[in-house]
Structure formats: C-alpha cells, structure tokens
mmCIF file as gemmi writes it, N, C-alpha and C atoms, coordinates in Angstrom:
data_model
loop_
_atom_site.group_PDB
_atom_site.id
_atom_site.type_symbol
_atom_site.label_atom_id
_atom_site.label_alt_id
_atom_site.label_comp_id
_atom_site.label_asym_id
_atom_site.label_entity_id
_atom_site.label_seq_id
_atom_site.pdbx_PDB_ins_code
_atom_site.Cartn_x
_atom_site.Cartn_y
_atom_site.Cartn_z
_atom_site.occupancy
_atom_site.B_iso_or_equiv
_atom_site.pdbx_formal_charge
_atom_site.auth_seq_id
_atom_site.auth_asym_id
_atom_site.pdbx_PDB_model_num
ATOM 1 N N . MET Axp A 1 ? 3.23 -3.604 6.43 1 0 ? 1 A 1
ATOM 2 C CA . MET Axp A 1 ? 4.198 -3.093 5.68 1 0 ? 1 A 1
ATOM 3 C C . MET Axp A 1 ? 4.206 -3.38 4.387 1 0 ? 1 A 1
ATOM 4 N N . ARG Axp A 2 ? 4.583 -2.79 3.28 1 0 ? 2 A 1
ATOM 5 C CA . ARG Axp A 2 ? 4.587 -3.003 1.807 1 0 ? 2 A 1
ATOM 6 C C . ARG Axp A 2 ? 6.085 -3.602 1.753 1 0 ? 2 A 1
ATOM 7 N N . GLU Axp A 3 ? 5.852 -4.852 1.088 1 0 ? 3 A 1
ATOM 8 C CA . GLU Axp A 3 ? 7.142 -5.369 0.428 1 0 ? 3 A 1
ATOM 9 C C . GLU Axp A 3 ? 7.158 -5.019 -0.907 1 0 ? 3 A 1
ATOM 10 N N . GLY Axp A 4 ? 6.333 -4.889 -1.688 1 0 ? 4 A 1
ATOM 11 C CA . GLY Axp A 4 ? 6.463 -4.379 -3.04 1 0 ? 4 A 1
ATOM 12 C C . GLY Axp A 4 ? 5.154 -3.611 -3.689 1 0 ? 4 A 1
ATOM 13 N N . THR Axp A 5 ? 5.288 -2.845 -4.458 1 0 ? 5 A 1
ATOM 14 C CA . THR Axp A 5 ? 3.946 -2.294 -4.867 1 0 ? 5 A 1
ATOM 15 C C . THR Axp A 5 ? 4.145 -1.981 -6.467 1 0 ? 5 A 1
ATOM 16 N N . SER Axp A 6 ? 2.927 -1.97 -7.007 1 0 ? 6 A 1
ATOM 17 C CA . SER Axp A 6 ? 2.891 -1.597 -8.195 1 0 ? 6 A 1
ATOM 18 C C . SER Axp A 6 ? 2.904 0.068 -8.628 1 0 ? 6 A 1
ATOM 19 N N . GLY Axp A 7 ? 2.904 0.466 -7.589 1 0 ? 7 A 1
ATOM 20 C CA . GLY Axp A 7 ? 2.843 2.09 -7.976 1 0 ? 7 A 1
ATOM 21 C C . GLY Axp A 7 ? 1.174 2.559 -7.846 1 0 ? 7 A 1
ATOM 22 N N . PHE Axp A 8 ? 0.938 3.708 -7.975 1 0 ? 8 A 1
ATOM 23 C CA . PHE Axp A 8 ? -0.356 4.198 -8.001 1 0 ? 8 A 1
ATOM 24 C C . PHE Axp A 8 ? -0.944 4.121 -9.375 1 0 ? 8 A 1
ATOM 25 N N . TRP Axp A 9 ? -2.338 4.055 -9.489 1 0 ? 9 A 1
ATOM 26 C CA . TRP Axp A 9 ? -2.924 4.594 -10.813 1 0 ? 9 A 1
ATOM 27 C C . TRP Axp A 9 ? -4.05 5.579 -10.799 1 0 ? 9 A 1
ATOM 28 N N . VAL Axp A 10 ? -4.233 6.334 -11.749 1 0 ? 10 A 1
ATOM 29 C CA . VAL Axp A 10 ? -5.346 7.493 -11.659 1 0 ? 10 A 1
ATOM 30 C C . VAL Axp A 10 ? -6.173 7.139 -12.908 1 0 ? 10 A 1
ATOM 31 N N . GLN Axp A 11 ? -7.564 7.427 -12.621 1 0 ? 11 A 1
ATOM 32 C CA . GLN Axp A 11 ? -8.333 7.392 -13.597 1 0 ? 11 A 1
ATOM 33 C C . GLN Axp A 11 ? -9.307 8.684 -13.632 1 0 ? 11 A 1
ATOM 34 N N . LYS Axp A 12 ? -9.561 9.449 -14.539 1 0 ? 12 A 1
ATOM 35 C CA . LYS Axp A 12 ? -10.267 10.501 -14.581 1 0 ? 12 A 1
ATOM 36 C C . LYS Axp A 12 ? -11.511 10.073 -15.576 1 0 ? 12 A 1
ATOM 37 N N . LYS Axp A 13 ? -12.674 10.145 -15.168 1 0 ? 13 A 1
ATOM 38 C CA . LYS Axp A 13 ? -13.832 9.648 -15.994 1 0 ? 13 A 1
ATOM 39 C C . LYS Axp A 13 ? -14.985 10.387 -15.58 1 0 ? 13 A 1
ATOM 40 N N . ASN Axp A 14 ? -15.695 10.907 -16.46 1 0 ? 14 A 1
ATOM 41 C CA . ASN Axp A 14 ? -16.945 11.84 -16.009 1 0 ? 14 A 1
ATOM 42 C C . ASN Axp A 14 ? -16.748 12.733 -14.825 1 0 ? 14 A 1
ATOM 43 N N . ARG Axp A 15 ? -15.672 13.563 -15.054 1 0 ? 15 A 1
ATOM 44 C CA . ARG Axp A 15 ? -15.271 14.423 -14.003 1 0 ? 15 A 1
ATOM 45 C C . ARG Axp A 15 ? -15.177 13.787 -12.586 1 0 ? 15 A 1
ATOM 46 N N . ARG Axp A 16 ? -15.181 12.309 -12.528 1 0 ? 16 A 1
ATOM 47 C CA . ARG Axp A 16 ? -14.881 11.684 -10.977 1 0 ? 16 A 1
ATOM 48 C C . ARG Axp A 16 ? -13.216 11.193 -11.258 1 0 ? 16 A 1
ATOM 49 N N . ILE Axp A 17 ? -12.746 11.091 -10.093 1 0 ? 17 A 1
ATOM 50 C CA . ILE Axp A 17 ? -11.429 10.64 -9.985 1 0 ? 17 A 1
ATOM 51 C C . ILE Axp A 17 ? -11.392 9.542 -9.319 1 0 ? 17 A 1
ATOM 52 N N . THR Axp A 18 ? -10.725 8.39 -9.642 1 0 ? 18 A 1
ATOM 53 C CA . THR Axp A 18 ? -10.328 7.05 -8.903 1 0 ? 18 A 1
ATOM 54 C C . THR Axp A 18 ? -8.787 6.986 -8.839 1 0 ? 18 A 1
ATOM 55 N N . ILE Axp A 19 ? -8.521 6.51 -7.758 1 0 ? 19 A 1
ATOM 56 C CA . ILE Axp A 19 ? -6.984 6.474 -7.352 1 0 ? 19 A 1
ATOM 57 C C . ILE Axp A 19 ? -6.871 4.878 -6.828 1 0 ? 19 A 1
ATOM 58 N N . GLY Axp A 20 ? -5.89 4.268 -7.37 1 0 ? 20 A 1
ATOM 59 C CA . GLY Axp A 20 ? -5.846 2.981 -6.649 1 0 ? 20 A 1
ATOM 60 C C . GLY Axp A 20 ? -4.017 2.459 -6.667 1 0 ? 20 A 1
ATOM 61 N N . TYR Axp A 21 ? -3.862 1.556 -5.909 1 0 ? 21 A 1
ATOM 62 C CA . TYR Axp A 21 ? -2.588 0.979 -5.878 1 0 ? 21 A 1
ATOM 63 C C . TYR Axp A 21 ? -2.835 -0.692 -5.45 1 0 ? 21 A 1
ATOM 64 N N . GLU Axp A 22 ? -1.719 -1.405 -5.753 1 0 ? 22 A 1
ATOM 65 C CA . GLU Axp A 22 ? -1.733 -2.76 -5.362 1 0 ? 22 A 1
ATOM 66 C C . GLU Axp A 22 ? -0.502 -3.028 -4.738 1 0 ? 22 A 1
ATOM 67 N N . ASP Axp A 23 ? -0.369 -3.715 -3.67 1 0 ? 23 A 1
ATOM 68 C CA . ASP Axp A 23 ? 0.938 -4.107 -3.047 1 0 ? 23 A 1
ATOM 69 C C . ASP Axp A 23 ? 1.072 -5.634 -3.113 1 0 ? 23 A 1
ATOM 70 N N . TYR Axp A 24 ? 2.266 -5.994 -3.349 1 0 ? 24 A 1
ATOM 71 C CA . TYR Axp A 24 ? 2.507 -7.516 -3.474 1 0 ? 24 A 1
ATOM 72 C C . TYR Axp A 24 ? 3.36 -8.104 -2.424 1 0 ? 24 A 1
ATOM 73 N N . GLY Axp A 25 ? 2.947 -9.284 -1.79 1 0 ? 25 A 1
ATOM 74 C CA . GLY Axp A 25 ? 3.83 -9.866 -0.919 1 0 ? 25 A 1
ATOM 75 C C . GLY Axp A 25 ? 3.777 -9.405 0.462 1 0 ? 25 A 1
ATOM 76 N N . VAL Axp A 26 ? 2.503 -8.941 0.864 1 0 ? 26 A 1
ATOM 77 C CA . VAL Axp A 26 ? 2.349 -8.043 2.222 1 0 ? 26 A 1
ATOM 78 C C . VAL Axp A 26 ? 2.425 -8.965 3.339 1 0 ? 26 A 1
ATOM 79 N N . SER Axp A 27 ? 3.371 -8.877 4.127 1 0 ? 27 A 1
ATOM 80 C CA . SER Axp A 27 ? 3.421 -9.82 5.248 1 0 ? 27 A 1
ATOM 81 C C . SER Axp A 27 ? 2.142 -9.967 6.222 1 0 ? 27 A 1
ATOM 82 N N . GLN Axp A 28 ? 1.471 -8.594 6.315 1 0 ? 28 A 1
ATOM 83 C CA . GLN Axp A 28 ? 0.418 -8.669 7.206 1 0 ? 28 A 1
ATOM 84 C C . GLN Axp A 28 ? -0.854 -9.684 6.471 1 0 ? 28 A 1
ATOM 85 N N . PHE Axp A 29 ? -0.615 -10.035 5.286 1 0 ? 29 A 1
ATOM 86 C CA . PHE Axp A 29 ? -1.666 -10.713 4.733 1 0 ? 29 A 1
ATOM 87 C C . PHE Axp A 29 ? -0.917 -12.061 4.33 1 0 ? 29 A 1
ATOM 88 N N . GLY Axp A 30 ? -0.039 -12.394 5.082 1 0 ? 30 A 1
ATOM 89 C CA . GLY Axp A 30 ? 0.61 -13.865 4.816 1 0 ? 30 A 1
ATOM 90 C C . GLY Axp A 30 ? 1.448 -13.816 3.521 1 0 ? 30 A 1
ATOM 91 N N . GLY Axp A 31 ? 2.038 -12.777 3.23 1 0 ? 31 A 1
ATOM 92 C CA . GLY Axp A 31 ? 2.578 -12.681 1.912 1 0 ? 31 A 1
ATOM 93 C C . GLY Axp A 31 ? 1.797 -12.263 0.618 1 0 ? 31 A 1
ATOM 94 N N . GLY Axp A 32 ? 0.352 -12.291 0.766 1 0 ? 32 A 1
ATOM 95 C CA . GLY Axp A 32 ? -0.544 -12.073 -0.237 1 0 ? 32 A 1
ATOM 96 C C . GLY Axp A 32 ? -0.568 -10.617 -0.667 1 0 ? 32 A 1
ATOM 97 N N . ASP Axp A 33 ? -1.408 -10.288 -1.684 1 0 ? 33 A 1
ATOM 98 C CA . ASP Axp A 33 ? -1.672 -9.13 -2.201 1 0 ? 33 A 1
ATOM 99 C C . ASP Axp A 33 ? -2.697 -8.443 -1.486 1 0 ? 33 A 1
ATOM 100 N N . PHE Axp A 34 ? -2.543 -7.131 -1.723 1 0 ? 34 A 1
ATOM 101 C CA . PHE Axp A 34 ? -3.313 -6.049 -1.253 1 0 ? 34 A 1
ATOM 102 C C . PHE Axp A 34 ? -3.7 -4.879 -2.203 1 0 ? 34 A 1
ATOM 103 N N . GLU Axp A 35 ? -5.043 -4.559 -2.434 1 0 ? 35 A 1
ATOM 104 C CA . GLU Axp A 35 ? -5.35 -3.318 -3.317 1 0 ? 35 A 1
ATOM 105 C C . GLU Axp A 35 ? -6.196 -2.552 -2.612 1 0 ? 35 A 1
ATOM 106 N N . ARG Axp A 36 ? -5.949 -1.324 -2.662 1 0 ? 36 A 1
ATOM 107 C CA . ARG Axp A 36 ? -6.947 -0.321 -2.345 1 0 ? 36 A 1
ATOM 108 C C . ARG Axp A 36 ? -7.249 0.702 -3.382 1 0 ? 36 A 1
ATOM 109 N N . THR Axp A 37 ? -8.571 1.014 -3.445 1 0 ? 37 A 1
ATOM 110 C CA . THR Axp A 37 ? -8.824 2.001 -4.508 1 0 ? 37 A 1
ATOM 111 C C . THR Axp A 37 ? -9.701 3.158 -3.917 1 0 ? 37 A 1
ATOM 112 N N . TYR Axp A 38 ? -9.483 4.569 -4.044 1 0 ? 38 A 1
ATOM 113 C CA . TYR Axp A 38 ? -10.195 5.639 -3.451 1 0 ? 38 A 1
ATOM 114 C C . TYR Axp A 38 ? -11.058 6.172 -4.664 1 0 ? 38 A 1
ATOM 115 N N . TYR Axp A 39 ? -12.255 6.519 -4.291 1 0 ? 39 A 1
ATOM 116 C CA . TYR Axp A 39 ? -13.241 7.054 -5.318 1 0 ? 39 A 1
ATOM 117 C C . TYR Axp A 39 ? -13.629 8.625 -4.693 1 0 ? 39 A 1
ATOM 118 N N . LEU Axp A 40 ? -13.784 9.573 -5.658 1 0 ? 40 A 1
ATOM 119 C CA . LEU Axp A 40 ? -14.16 11.008 -5.659 1 0 ? 40 A 1
ATOM 120 C C . LEU Axp A 40 ? -15.181 11.192 -6.348 1 0 ? 40 A 1
ATOM 121 N N . ASP Axp A 41 ? -16.321 11.76 -5.902 1 0 ? 41 A 1
ATOM 122 C CA . ASP Axp A 41 ? -17.401 12.258 -6.877 1 0 ? 41 A 1
ATOM 123 C C . ASP Axp A 41 ? -16.906 13.483 -7.561 1 0 ? 41 A 1
ATOM 124 N N . VAL Axp A 42 ? -17.903 14.067 -8.432 1 0 ? 42 A 1
ATOM 125 C CA . VAL Axp A 42 ? -17.604 15.251 -9.074 1 0 ? 42 A 1
ATOM 126 C C . VAL Axp A 42 ? -17.084 16.453 -8.33 1 0 ? 42 A 1
ATOM 127 N N . GLU Axp A 43 ? -17.915 16.787 -7.263 1 0 ? 43 A 1
ATOM 128 C CA . GLU Axp A 43 ? -17.608 17.823 -6.261 1 0 ? 43 A 1
ATOM 129 C C . GLU Axp A 43 ? -16.299 17.635 -5.587 1 0 ? 43 A 1
ATOM 130 N N . ASN Axp A 44 ? -15.96 16.468 -5.074 1 0 ? 44 A 1
ATOM 131 C CA . ASN Axp A 44 ? -14.856 16.293 -4.432 1 0 ? 44 A 1
ATOM 132 C C . ASN Axp A 44 ? -13.347 16.128 -5.257 1 0 ? 44 A 1
ATOM 133 N N . SER Axp A 45 ? -13.856 15.603 -6.361 1 0 ? 45 A 1
ATOM 134 C CA . SER Axp A 45 ? -12.661 15.503 -7.389 1 0 ? 45 A 1
ATOM 135 C C . SER Axp A 45 ? -12.303 17.104 -7.824 1 0 ? 45 A 1
ATOM 136 N N . LYS Axp A 46 ? -13.305 17.926 -7.905 1 0 ? 46 A 1
ATOM 137 C CA . LYS Axp A 46 ? -12.826 19.434 -8.108 1 0 ? 46 A 1
ATOM 138 C C . LYS Axp A 46 ? -12.192 20.035 -6.978 1 0 ? 46 A 1
ATOM 139 N N . LYS Axp A 47 ? -12.574 19.693 -5.695 1 0 ? 47 A 1
ATOM 140 C CA . LYS Axp A 47 ? -11.765 20.258 -4.489 1 0 ? 47 A 1
ATOM 141 C C . LYS Axp A 47 ? -10.449 19.79 -4.386 1 0 ? 47 A 1
ATOM 142 N N . PHE Axp A 48 ? -10.225 18.142 -4.734 1 0 ? 48 A 1
ATOM 143 C CA . PHE Axp A 48 ? -9.123 17.348 -4.858 1 0 ? 48 A 1
ATOM 144 C C . PHE Axp A 48 ? -8.086 18.267 -5.725 1 0 ? 48 A 1
ATOM 145 N N . VAL Axp A 49 ? -8.427 18.478 -6.9 1 0 ? 49 A 1
ATOM 146 C CA . VAL Axp A 49 ? -7.417 19.045 -7.866 1 0 ? 49 A 1
ATOM 147 C C . VAL Axp A 49 ? -7.244 20.372 -7.534 1 0 ? 49 A 1
ATOM 148 N N . SER Axp A 50 ? -8.229 21.298 -7.176 1 0 ? 50 A 1
ATOM 149 C CA . SER Axp A 50 ? -8.082 22.736 -6.756 1 0 ? 50 A 1
ATOM 150 C C . SER Axp A 50 ? -6.977 22.686 -5.457 1 0 ? 50 A 1
ATOM 151 N N . ALA Axp A 51 ? -7.021 21.833 -4.625 1 0 ? 51 A 1
ATOM 152 C CA . ALA Axp A 51 ? -6.104 21.691 -3.367 1 0 ? 51 A 1
ATOM 153 C C . ALA Axp A 51 ? -4.796 21.217 -3.894 1 0 ? 51 A 1
ATOM 154 N N . LEU Axp A 52 ? -4.657 20.394 -4.662 1 0 ? 52 A 1
ATOM 155 C CA . LEU Axp A 52 ? -3.414 19.955 -5.443 1 0 ? 52 A 1
ATOM 156 C C . LEU Axp A 52 ? -2.587 21.202 -5.856 1 0 ? 52 A 1
ATOM 157 N N . LYS Axp A 53 ? -3.26 21.736 -6.826 1 0 ? 53 A 1
ATOM 158 C CA . LYS Axp A 53 ? -2.819 22.775 -7.635 1 0 ? 53 A 1
ATOM 159 C C . LYS Axp A 53 ? -2.441 23.976 -6.897 1 0 ? 53 A 1
ATOM 160 N N . LYS Axp A 54 ? -2.7 24.098 -5.516 1 0 ? 54 A 1
ATOM 161 C CA . LYS Axp A 54 ? -2.058 25.118 -4.651 1 0 ? 54 A 1
ATOM 162 C C . LYS Axp A 54 ? -0.707 24.825 -4.187 1 0 ? 54 A 1
ATOM 163 N N . GLU Axp A 55 ? -0.51 23.578 -4.162 1 0 ? 55 A 1
ATOM 164 C CA . GLU Axp A 55 ? 0.952 23.153 -3.486 1 0 ? 55 A 1
ATOM 165 C C . GLU Axp A 55 ? 1.708 22.517 -4.747 1 0 ? 55 A 1
ATOM 166 N N . TYR Axp A 56 ? 1.24 22.032 -5.572 1 0 ? 56 A 1
ATOM 167 C CA . TYR Axp A 56 ? 2.064 21.265 -6.712 1 0 ? 56 A 1
ATOM 168 C C . TYR Axp A 56 ? 1.821 21.667 -8.033 1 0 ? 56 A 1
ATOM 169 N N . GLN Axp A 57 ? 2.637 21.359 -8.785 1 0 ? 57 A 1
ATOM 170 C CA . GLN Axp A 57 ? 2.409 21.695 -10.462 1 0 ? 57 A 1
ATOM 171 C C . GLN Axp A 57 ? 2.619 20.283 -11.312 1 0 ? 57 A 1
ATOM 172 N N . GLY Axp A 58 ? 2.052 20.269 -12.556 1 0 ? 58 A 1
ATOM 173 C CA . GLY Axp A 58 ? 2.139 19.193 -13.286 1 0 ? 58 A 1
ATOM 174 C C . GLY Axp A 58 ? 0.914 18.775 -13.683 1 0 ? 58 A 1
ATOM 175 N N . THR Axp A 59 ? 0.793 17.548 -14.232 1 0 ? 59 A 1
ATOM 176 C CA . THR Axp A 59 ? -0.439 16.652 -14.636 1 0 ? 59 A 1
ATOM 177 C C . THR Axp A 59 ? -0.806 16.044 -13.278 1 0 ? 59 A 1
ATOM 178 N N . LEU Axp A 60 ? -2.275 15.568 -13.311 1 0 ? 60 A 1
ATOM 179 C CA . LEU Axp A 60 ? -2.729 15.096 -12.047 1 0 ? 60 A 1
ATOM 180 C C . LEU Axp A 60 ? -2.003 13.925 -11.636 1 0 ? 60 A 1
ATOM 181 N N . GLU Axp A 61 ? -1.218 13.121 -12.289 1 0 ? 61 A 1
ATOM 182 C CA . GLU Axp A 61 ? -0.502 11.925 -11.834 1 0 ? 61 A 1
ATOM 183 C C . GLU Axp A 61 ? 0.571 12.403 -11.461 1 0 ? 61 A 1
ATOM 184 N N . GLU Axp A 62 ? 1.173 13.784 -11.654 1 0 ? 62 A 1
ATOM 185 C CA . GLU Axp A 62 ? 2.515 14.025 -11.308 1 0 ? 62 A 1
ATOM 186 C C . GLU Axp A 62 ? 2.201 14.82 -9.739 1 0 ? 62 A 1
ATOM 187 N N . MET Axp A 63 ? 1.015 15.685 -9.787 1 0 ? 63 A 1
ATOM 188 C CA . MET Axp A 63 ? 1.104 16.206 -8.6 1 0 ? 63 A 1
ATOM 189 C C . MET Axp A 63 ? 0.55 15.127 -7.487 1 0 ? 63 A 1
ATOM 190 N N . ILE Axp A 64 ? -0.29 14.352 -7.913 1 0 ? 64 A 1
ATOM 191 C CA . ILE Axp A 64 ? -0.487 13.076 -6.781 1 0 ? 64 A 1
ATOM 192 C C . ILE Axp A 64 ? 0.802 12.358 -6.367 1 0 ? 64 A 1
ATOM 193 N N . GLU Axp A 65 ? 1.644 12.189 -7.279 1 0 ? 65 A 1
ATOM 194 C CA . GLU Axp A 65 ? 2.879 11.624 -6.923 1 0 ? 65 A 1
ATOM 195 C C . GLU Axp A 65 ? 3.867 12.393 -5.91 1 0 ? 65 A 1
ATOM 196 N N . SER Axp A 66 ? 3.701 13.769 -6.374 1 0 ? 66 A 1
ATOM 197 C CA . SER Axp A 66 ? 4.522 14.643 -5.482 1 0 ? 66 A 1
ATOM 198 C C . SER Axp A 66 ? 3.993 14.864 -3.892 1 0 ? 66 A 1
ATOM 199 N N . ALA Axp A 67 ? 2.599 14.657 -4.054 1 0 ? 67 A 1
ATOM 200 C CA . ALA Axp A 67 ? 1.964 14.795 -2.673 1 0 ? 67 A 1
ATOM 201 C C . ALA Axp A 67 ? 1.954 13.413 -1.807 1 0 ? 67 A 1
ATOM 202 N N . PHE Axp A 68 ? 1.932 12.364 -2.529 1 0 ? 68 A 1
ATOM 203 C CA . PHE Axp A 68 ? 1.515 11.192 -1.611 1 0 ? 68 A 1
ATOM 204 C C . PHE Axp A 68 ? 2.791 10.208 -1.996 1 0 ? 68 A 1
ATOM 205 N N . GLY Axp A 69 ? 3.459 10.512 -2.789 1 0 ? 69 A 1
ATOM 206 C CA . GLY Axp A 69 ? 4.645 9.419 -3.265 1 0 ? 69 A 1
ATOM 207 C C . GLY Axp A 69 ? 4.331 8.507 -4.285 1 0 ? 69 A 1
ATOM 208 N N . ARG Axp A 70 ? 5.379 7.961 -4.915 1 0 ? 70 A 1
ATOM 209 C CA . ARG Axp A 70 ? 5.051 7.029 -6.088 1 0 ? 70 A 1
ATOM 210 C C . ARG Axp A 70 ? 4.398 5.758 -5.387 1 0 ? 70 A 1
ATOM 211 N N . ASN Axp A 71 ? 4.562 5.296 -4.324 1 0 ? 71 A 1
ATOM 212 C CA . ASN Axp A 71 ? 4.217 4.023 -3.663 1 0 ? 71 A 1
ATOM 213 C C . ASN Axp A 71 ? 2.719 4.572 -3.087 1 0 ? 71 A 1
ATOM 214 N N . PHE Axp A 72 ? 2.252 5.737 -3.083 1 0 ? 72 A 1
ATOM 215 C CA . PHE Axp A 72 ? 0.949 6.211 -2.398 1 0 ? 72 A 1
ATOM 216 C C . PHE Axp A 72 ? 0.866 6.082 -0.929 1 0 ? 72 A 1
ATOM 217 N N . ASN Axp A 73 ? 1.186 6.877 -0.254 1 0 ? 73 A 1
ATOM 218 C CA . ASN Axp A 73 ? 0.989 6.945 1.247 1 0 ? 73 A 1
ATOM 219 C C . ASN Axp A 73 ? -0.337 7.305 1.696 1 0 ? 73 A 1
ATOM 220 N N . ASP Axp A 74 ? -0.903 6.433 2.138 1 0 ? 74 A 1
ATOM 221 C CA . ASP Axp A 74 ? -2.358 6.46 2.53 1 0 ? 74 A 1
ATOM 222 C C . ASP Axp A 74 ? -2.715 7.539 3.653 1 0 ? 74 A 1
ATOM 223 N N . ARG Axp A 75 ? -1.827 7.585 4.724 1 0 ? 75 A 1
ATOM 224 C CA . ARG Axp A 75 ? -1.818 8.414 5.609 1 0 ? 75 A 1
ATOM 225 C C . ARG Axp A 75 ? -1.895 9.941 5.153 1 0 ? 75 A 1
ATOM 226 N N . LYS Axp A 76 ? -1.072 9.942 4.192 1 0 ? 76 A 1
ATOM 227 C CA . LYS Axp A 76 ? -0.846 11.577 3.784 1 0 ? 76 A 1
ATOM 228 C C . LYS Axp A 76 ? -1.908 11.949 3.004 1 0 ? 76 A 1
ATOM 229 N N . PHE Axp A 77 ? -2.634 10.93 2.423 1 0 ? 77 A 1
ATOM 230 C CA . PHE Axp A 77 ? -3.882 11.237 1.554 1 0 ? 77 A 1
ATOM 231 C C . PHE Axp A 77 ? -4.964 11.504 2.547 1 0 ? 77 A 1
ATOM 232 N N . TRP Axp A 78 ? -5.118 10.711 3.516 1 0 ? 78 A 1
ATOM 233 C CA . TRP Axp A 78 ? -6.214 10.839 4.395 1 0 ? 78 A 1
ATOM 234 C C . TRP Axp A 78 ? -6.046 12.224 5.167 1 0 ? 78 A 1
ATOM 235 N N . ASP Axp A 79 ? -4.974 12.573 5.439 1 0 ? 79 A 1
ATOM 236 C CA . ASP Axp A 79 ? -4.641 13.918 6.135 1 0 ? 79 A 1
ATOM 237 C C . ASP Axp A 79 ? -4.963 14.971 5.167 1 0 ? 79 A 1
ATOM 238 N N . PHE Axp A 80 ? -4.535 14.831 4.015 1 0 ? 80 A 1
ATOM 239 C CA . PHE Axp A 80 ? -4.823 15.954 3.034 1 0 ? 80 A 1
ATOM 240 C C . PHE Axp A 80 ? -6.257 16.082 2.578 1 0 ? 80 A 1
ATOM 241 N N . CYS Axp A 81 ? -6.911 15.017 2.547 1 0 ? 81 A 1
ATOM 242 C CA . CYS Axp A 81 ? -8.502 15.179 2.465 1 0 ? 81 A 1
ATOM 243 C C . CYS Axp A 81 ? -9 15.653 3.592 1 0 ? 81 A 1
ATOM 244 N N . LYS Axp A 82 ? -8.629 15.268 4.684 1 0 ? 82 A 1
ATOM 245 C CA . LYS Axp A 82 ? -9.067 15.853 6.151 1 0 ? 82 A 1
ATOM 246 C C . LYS Axp A 82 ? -9.073 17.306 6.222 1 0 ? 82 A 1
ATOM 247 N N . ASP Axp A 83 ? -7.879 17.86 5.729 1 0 ? 83 A 1
ATOM 248 C CA . ASP Axp A 83 ? -7.444 19.097 5.697 1 0 ? 83 A 1
ATOM 249 C C . ASP Axp A 83 ? -8.094 20.069 4.927 1 0 ? 83 A 1
ATOM 250 N N . HIS Axp A 84 ? -8.392 19.556 3.812 1 0 ? 84 A 1
ATOM 251 C CA . HIS Axp A 84 ? -9.199 20.136 2.712 1 0 ? 84 A 1
ATOM 252 C C . HIS Axp A 84 ? -10.65 19.972 2.614 1 0 ? 84 A 1
ATOM 253 N N . GLU Axp A 85 ? -11.281 19.086 3.614 1 0 ? 85 A 1
ATOM 254 C CA . GLU Axp A 85 ? -12.564 18.903 3.708 1 0 ? 85 A 1
ATOM 255 C C . GLU Axp A 85 ? -13.04 18.082 2.241 1 0 ? 85 A 1
ATOM 256 N N . ILE Axp A 86 ? -12.152 17.194 1.884 1 0 ? 86 A 1
ATOM 257 C CA . ILE Axp A 86 ? -12.278 16.434 0.798 1 0 ? 86 A 1
ATOM 258 C C . ILE Axp A 86 ? -12.99 14.976 1.272 1 0 ? 86 A 1
ATOM 259 N N . GLU Axp A 87 ? -14.002 14.647 0.645 1 0 ? 87 A 1
ATOM 260 C CA . GLU Axp A 87 ? -14.909 13.486 1.151 1 0 ? 87 A 1
ATOM 261 C C . GLU Axp A 87 ? -14.586 12.231 -0.115 1 0 ? 87 A 1
ATOM 262 N N . TYR Axp A 88 ? -14.39 11.103 0.38 1 0 ? 88 A 1
ATOM 263 C CA . TYR Axp A 88 ? -14.083 9.982 -0.696 1 0 ? 88 A 1
ATOM 264 C C . TYR Axp A 88 ? -14.445 8.766 0.015 1 0 ? 88 A 1
ATOM 265 N N . SER Axp A 89 ? -14.73 7.801 -0.871 1 0 ? 89 A 1
ATOM 266 C CA . SER Axp A 89 ? -15.19 6.338 -0.231 1 0 ? 89 A 1
ATOM 267 C C . SER Axp A 89 ? -13.803 5.679 -0.889 1 0 ? 89 A 1
ATOM 268 N N . SER Axp A 90 ? -13.9 4.44 -0.394 1 0 ? 90 A 1
ATOM 269 C CA . SER Axp A 90 ? -12.801 3.251 -0.805 1 0 ? 90 A 1
ATOM 270 C C . SER Axp A 90 ? -13.204 1.835 -0.698 1 0 ? 90 A 1
ATOM 271 N N . SER Axp A 91 ? -12.429 1.356 -1.365 1 0 ? 91 A 1
ATOM 272 C CA . SER Axp A 91 ? -12.623 -0.164 -1.397 1 0 ? 91 A 1
ATOM 273 C C . SER Axp A 91 ? -11.325 -0.997 -1.233 1 0 ? 91 A 1
ATOM 274 N N . THR Axp A 92 ? -11.306 -2.075 -0.585 1 0 ? 92 A 1
ATOM 275 C CA . THR Axp A 92 ? -9.998 -2.867 -0.406 1 0 ? 92 A 1
ATOM 276 C C . THR Axp A 92 ? -10.015 -4.295 -0.805 1 0 ? 92 A 1
ATOM 277 N N . TRP Axp A 93 ? -9.178 -5.038 -1.455 1 0 ? 93 A 1
ATOM 278 C CA . TRP Axp A 93 ? -9.236 -6.329 -1.621 1 0 ? 93 A 1
ATOM 279 C C . TRP Axp A 93 ? -7.818 -7.031 -1.227 1 0 ? 93 A 1
ATOM 280 N N . SER Axp A 94 ? -7.896 -8.173 -0.824 1 0 ? 94 A 1
ATOM 281 C CA . SER Axp A 94 ? -6.527 -8.988 -0.119 1 0 ? 94 A 1
ATOM 282 C C . SER Axp A 94 ? -6.718 -10.267 -0.715 1 0 ? 94 A 1
ATOM 283 N N . GLY Axp A 95 ? -5.6 -10.76 -1.118 1 0 ? 95 A 1
ATOM 284 C CA . GLY Axp A 95 ? -5.696 -12.213 -1.515 1 0 ? 95 A 1
ATOM 285 C C . GLY Axp A 95 ? -4.507 -12.979 -1.691 1 0 ? 95 A 1
C-alpha cells in the first residue's frame, strides 16, 4: 500500500520510453521507500504511444497520467500492455 508517492516520471530517449515512480514510507517495506522503473524498447515504445493515442489526447506525460493516474497504477499499466501486446522490462528498488 502506498503511503506517499513522488508521482511518475517519463523519459523518451533514442525512441525508447522509460517510466518510473518512487513511493515513500511504504508499510510493506517497514516504512521504507520503493522505486519501480519500466523500460520499453523502440518497437514497443511505438506500440505504446499508438495505443495511448487511440484513447487519450495530449503530451505523452498527459496521456500516461490519464491512463494510469498521477500515482501510476501498475495493474492498469500491466493490463494495458497485455491488451495491446506491448512488452516491457522492469526493475525495482526498495530501501
């Protein structure tokens, strides 16, 4: 359960998209912090943007916020990617 969040961030570099967020004071981690980052390669970045544009308008950041919330809902992201056959990798950190 998230106690506090930094909100999400997005980086688009070399036609690849990286999305991440950090949560603070997560009870599941003894009040520690948690960070998750998602990585989409060039092909899947294209598919991701195309799928978002079919349902949302605005900048990439605005579409992501509309689709997954300012605090970034992982489950919605996972379901969206599954529904649109978008592959990604991820990393997590807690401390």
